[in-house]
A tleap script that builds the chain and sets N, CA, C and O, in Angstrom:
source leaprc.protein.ff14SB
mol = sequence {
  NMET SER GLN VAL ASN VAL GLY GLU GLU PHE
  ARG LYS ALA GLN ALA GLU PRO LEU LEU PRO
  VAL GLU LYS LYS LEU ILE GLY TRP SER LEU
  GLY ILE GLY VAL VAL LEU LEU VAL ILE LEU
  ALA ILE VAL ASN GLN LEU PHE PRO ALA SER
  CILE
}
set mol.1.N position { -2.708 39.823 1.699 }
set mol.1.CA position { -2.889 38.451 1.399 }
set mol.1.C position { -1.942 37.642 1.978 }
set mol.1.O position { -0.766 37.943 1.776 }
set mol.2.N position { -2.242 36.499 2.781 }
set mol.2.CA position { -1.316 35.743 3.517 }
set mol.2.C position { -1.073 34.452 2.680 }
set mol.2.O position { -1.890 33.952 1.906 }
set mol.3.N position { 0.126 34.009 2.944 }
set mol.3.CA position { 0.568 32.777 2.244 }
set mol.3.C position { 0.305 31.674 3.033 }
set mol.3.O position { 0.644 31.677 4.217 }
set mol.4.N position { -0.343 30.588 2.452 }
set mol.4.CA position { -0.674 29.334 3.118 }
set mol.4.C position { 0.451 28.478 3.204 }
set mol.4.O position { 1.022 28.189 2.152 }
set mol.5.N position { 0.914 27.973 4.398 }
set mol.5.CA position { 2.073 27.012 4.477 }
set mol.5.C position { 1.515 25.666 4.530 }
set mol.5.O position { 0.864 25.327 5.519 }
set mol.6.N position { 1.724 24.818 3.494 }
set mol.6.CA position { 1.168 23.584 3.366 }
set mol.6.C position { 1.663 22.596 4.617 }
set mol.6.O position { 0.888 21.846 5.210 }
set mol.7.N position { 2.902 22.705 4.878 }
set mol.7.CA position { 3.474 21.862 5.962 }
set mol.7.C position { 2.778 22.190 7.373 }
set mol.7.O position { 2.574 21.301 8.199 }
set mol.8.N position { 2.474 23.364 7.560 }
set mol.8.CA position { 1.920 23.816 8.820 }
set mol.8.C position { 0.545 23.346 8.918 }
set mol.8.O position { 0.110 22.842 9.954 }
set mol.9.N position { -0.191 23.510 7.794 }
set mol.9.CA position { -1.608 22.882 7.730 }
set mol.9.C position { -1.723 21.426 7.955 }
set mol.9.O position { -2.654 20.980 8.625 }
set mol.10.N position { -0.772 20.619 7.398 }
set mol.10.CA position { -0.706 19.280 7.632 }
set mol.10.C position { -0.417 18.836 9.164 }
set mol.10.O position { -0.955 17.869 9.703 }
set mol.11.N position { 0.446 19.630 9.725 }
set mol.11.CA position { 0.764 19.410 11.197 }
set mol.11.C position { -0.443 19.743 12.085 }
set mol.11.O position { -0.644 19.169 13.156 }
set mol.12.N position { -1.227 20.691 11.587 }
set mol.12.CA position { -2.427 21.122 12.415 }
set mol.12.C position { -3.648 20.087 12.331 }
set mol.12.O position { -4.491 19.960 13.220 }
set mol.13.N position { -3.617 19.368 11.133 }
set mol.13.CA position { -4.699 18.505 10.852 }
set mol.13.C position { -4.709 17.212 11.699 }
set mol.13.O position { -3.653 16.653 11.996 }
set mol.14.N position { -5.961 16.728 12.098 }
set mol.14.CA position { -5.943 15.653 12.909 }
set mol.14.C position { -5.930 14.383 11.999 }
set mol.14.O position { -6.377 14.375 10.852 }
set mol.15.N position { -5.393 13.352 12.607 }
set mol.15.CA position { -5.320 11.977 11.912 }
set mol.15.C position { -6.683 11.366 11.825 }
set mol.15.O position { -7.387 11.354 12.834 }
set mol.16.N position { -7.092 10.880 10.745 }
set mol.16.CA position { -8.401 10.184 10.538 }
set mol.16.C position { -8.189 8.812 10.358 }
set mol.16.O position { -7.385 8.409 9.517 }
set mol.17.N position { -8.937 7.942 11.181 }
set mol.17.CA position { -8.884 6.541 10.819 }
set mol.17.C position { -9.307 6.129 9.615 }
set mol.17.O position { -10.150 6.788 9.007 }
set mol.18.N position { -8.770 4.958 9.097 }
set mol.18.CA position { -9.279 4.548 7.823 }
set mol.18.C position { -10.622 3.835 7.913 }
set mol.18.O position { -10.859 3.086 8.861 }
set mol.19.N position { -11.468 4.048 6.980 }
set mol.19.CA position { -12.862 3.461 6.873 }
set mol.19.C position { -12.789 1.955 6.493 }
set mol.19.O position { -11.886 1.510 5.784 }
set mol.20.N position { -13.778 1.207 6.999 }
set mol.20.CA position { -13.697 -0.291 6.771 }
set mol.20.C position { -13.542 -0.490 5.152 }
set mol.20.O position { -12.790 -1.383 4.761 }
set mol.21.N position { -14.184 0.261 4.278 }
set mol.21.CA position { -14.227 0.067 2.865 }
set mol.21.C position { -12.830 0.345 2.391 }
set mol.21.O position { -12.390 -0.311 1.447 }
set mol.22.N position { -12.049 1.331 3.011 }
set mol.22.CA position { -10.710 1.620 2.662 }
set mol.22.C position { -9.658 0.529 3.015 }
set mol.22.O position { -8.672 0.267 2.326 }
set mol.23.N position { -9.991 -0.043 4.133 }
set mol.23.CA position { -9.157 -1.213 4.528 }
set mol.23.C position { -9.349 -2.394 3.648 }
set mol.23.O position { -8.408 -3.124 3.335 }
set mol.24.N position { -10.618 -2.585 3.235 }
set mol.24.CA position { -10.956 -3.709 2.288 }
set mol.24.C position { -10.300 -3.522 0.943 }
set mol.24.O position { -9.844 -4.488 0.331 }
set mol.25.N position { -10.245 -2.267 0.468 }
set mol.25.CA position { -9.745 -1.883 -0.764 }
set mol.25.C position { -8.217 -2.069 -0.784 }
set mol.25.O position { -7.664 -2.578 -1.759 }
set mol.26.N position { -7.519 -1.638 0.334 }
set mol.26.CA position { -6.207 -1.922 0.516 }
set mol.26.C position { -5.793 -3.454 0.504 }
set mol.26.O position { -4.831 -3.896 -0.124 }
set mol.27.N position { -6.599 -4.145 1.233 }
set mol.27.CA position { -6.337 -5.620 1.285 }
set mol.27.C position { -6.545 -6.277 -0.169 }
set mol.27.O position { -5.727 -7.090 -0.601 }
set mol.28.N position { -7.567 -5.925 -0.830 }
set mol.28.CA position { -7.815 -6.528 -2.060 }
set mol.28.C position { -6.595 -6.101 -3.124 }
set mol.28.O position { -6.123 -6.937 -3.894 }
set mol.29.N position { -6.187 -4.876 -3.091 }
set mol.29.CA position { -5.145 -4.488 -3.937 }
set mol.29.C position { -3.898 -5.112 -3.616 }
set mol.29.O position { -3.180 -5.464 -4.553 }
set mol.30.N position { -3.481 -5.328 -2.280 }
set mol.30.CA position { -2.194 -6.043 -1.996 }
set mol.30.C position { -2.387 -7.403 -2.507 }
set mol.30.O position { -1.482 -7.852 -3.210 }
set mol.31.N position { -3.519 -8.210 -2.249 }
set mol.31.CA position { -3.692 -9.498 -2.546 }
set mol.31.C position { -3.703 -9.738 -4.107 }
set mol.31.O position { -3.162 -10.741 -4.572 }
set mol.32.N position { -4.292 -8.856 -4.866 }
set mol.32.CA position { -4.201 -8.974 -6.289 }
set mol.32.C position { -2.771 -8.776 -6.815 }
set mol.32.O position { -2.359 -9.443 -7.764 }
set mol.33.N position { -2.006 -7.842 -6.183 }
set mol.33.CA position { -0.602 -7.574 -6.477 }
set mol.33.C position { 0.250 -8.900 -6.205 }
set mol.33.O position { 1.074 -9.339 -7.008 }
set mol.34.N position { -0.019 -9.416 -5.111 }
set mol.34.CA position { 0.931 -10.643 -4.698 }
set mol.34.C position { 0.578 -11.817 -5.727 }
set mol.34.O position { 1.467 -12.468 -6.275 }
set mol.35.N position { -0.748 -12.033 -5.945 }
set mol.35.CA position { -1.164 -13.122 -6.871 }
set mol.35.C position { -0.583 -12.851 -8.335 }
set mol.35.O position { -0.112 -13.766 -9.010 }
set mol.36.N position { -0.648 -11.576 -8.761 }
set mol.36.CA position { -0.155 -11.407 -10.162 }
set mol.36.C position { 1.390 -11.623 -10.149 }
set mol.36.O position { 1.950 -12.058 -11.155 }
set mol.37.N position { 2.067 -11.324 -9.031 }
set mol.37.CA position { 3.486 -11.418 -8.990 }
set mol.37.C position { 3.867 -12.916 -9.006 }
set mol.37.O position { 4.827 -13.325 -9.659 }
set mol.38.N position { 3.090 -13.703 -8.272 }
set mol.38.CA position { 3.321 -15.183 -8.311 }
set mol.38.C position { 3.049 -15.784 -9.706 }
set mol.38.O position { 3.768 -16.647 -10.209 }
set mol.39.N position { 2.046 -15.304 -10.241 }
set mol.39.CA position { 1.752 -15.811 -11.690 }
set mol.39.C position { 2.829 -15.342 -12.682 }
set mol.39.O position { 3.193 -16.089 -13.590 }
set mol.40.N position { 3.334 -14.134 -12.518 }
set mol.40.CA position { 4.579 -13.789 -13.295 }
set mol.40.C position { 5.697 -14.504 -13.171 }
set mol.40.O position { 6.386 -14.791 -14.150 }
set mol.41.N position { 6.011 -14.891 -11.857 }
set mol.41.CA position { 7.093 -15.782 -11.550 }
set mol.41.C position { 7.008 -17.126 -12.153 }
set mol.41.O position { 7.985 -17.661 -12.678 }
set mol.42.N position { 5.819 -17.685 -12.077 }
set mol.42.CA position { 5.510 -19.019 -12.665 }
set mol.42.C position { 5.723 -19.009 -14.173 }
set mol.42.O position { 6.349 -19.926 -14.704 }
set mol.43.N position { 5.209 -17.978 -14.893 }
set mol.43.CA position { 5.212 -17.863 -16.233 }
set mol.43.C position { 6.717 -17.753 -16.700 }
set mol.43.O position { 7.163 -18.256 -17.731 }
set mol.44.N position { 7.383 -17.059 -15.830 }
set mol.44.CA position { 8.769 -16.734 -16.289 }
set mol.44.C position { 9.621 -17.889 -16.155 }
set mol.44.O position { 10.581 -18.028 -16.914 }
set mol.45.N position { 9.318 -18.840 -15.136 }
set mol.45.CA position { 9.979 -20.108 -15.024 }
set mol.45.C position { 9.666 -21.146 -16.174 }
set mol.45.O position { 10.516 -21.897 -16.651 }
set mol.46.N position { 8.315 -21.095 -16.567 }
set mol.46.CA position { 7.910 -21.993 -17.773 }
set mol.46.C position { 8.390 -21.475 -19.046 }
set mol.46.O position { 8.834 -22.253 -19.891 }
set mol.47.N position { 8.334 -20.232 -19.246 }
set mol.47.CA position { 8.817 -19.661 -20.580 }
set mol.47.C position { 9.889 -18.463 -20.451 }
set mol.47.O position { 9.546 -17.289 -20.588 }
set mol.48.N position { 11.109 -18.825 -20.198 }
set mol.48.CA position { 11.973 -17.804 -19.814 }
set mol.48.C position { 12.213 -16.934 -21.059 }
set mol.48.O position { 12.160 -17.383 -22.204 }
set mol.49.N position { 12.481 -15.659 -20.749 }
set mol.49.CA position { 12.838 -14.704 -21.967 }
set mol.49.C position { 14.277 -14.849 -22.364 }
set mol.49.O position { 15.215 -14.805 -21.568 }
set mol.50.N position { 14.368 -15.011 -23.563 }
set mol.50.CA position { 15.788 -15.126 -24.215 }
set mol.50.C position { 16.017 -13.926 -25.131 }
set mol.50.O position { 15.323 -13.722 -26.127 }
set mol.51.N position { 17.027 -13.141 -24.746 }
set mol.51.CA position { 17.267 -11.917 -25.496 }
set mol.51.C position { 18.491 -12.126 -26.424 }
set mol.51.O position { 18.874 -11.213 -27.155 }
savepdb mol mol.pdb
quit
């Protein structure tokens, strides 16, 4: 029984381009993340947390 070397298998695998739906999902995820970060910064300026 032979051992499978994961690193070697990754080196042998061909690179696959992203599908259009994957690109769209990445764009939406980044966009939502940036928008939520801006909203958090605005809320933090309006209502600062006092500990």
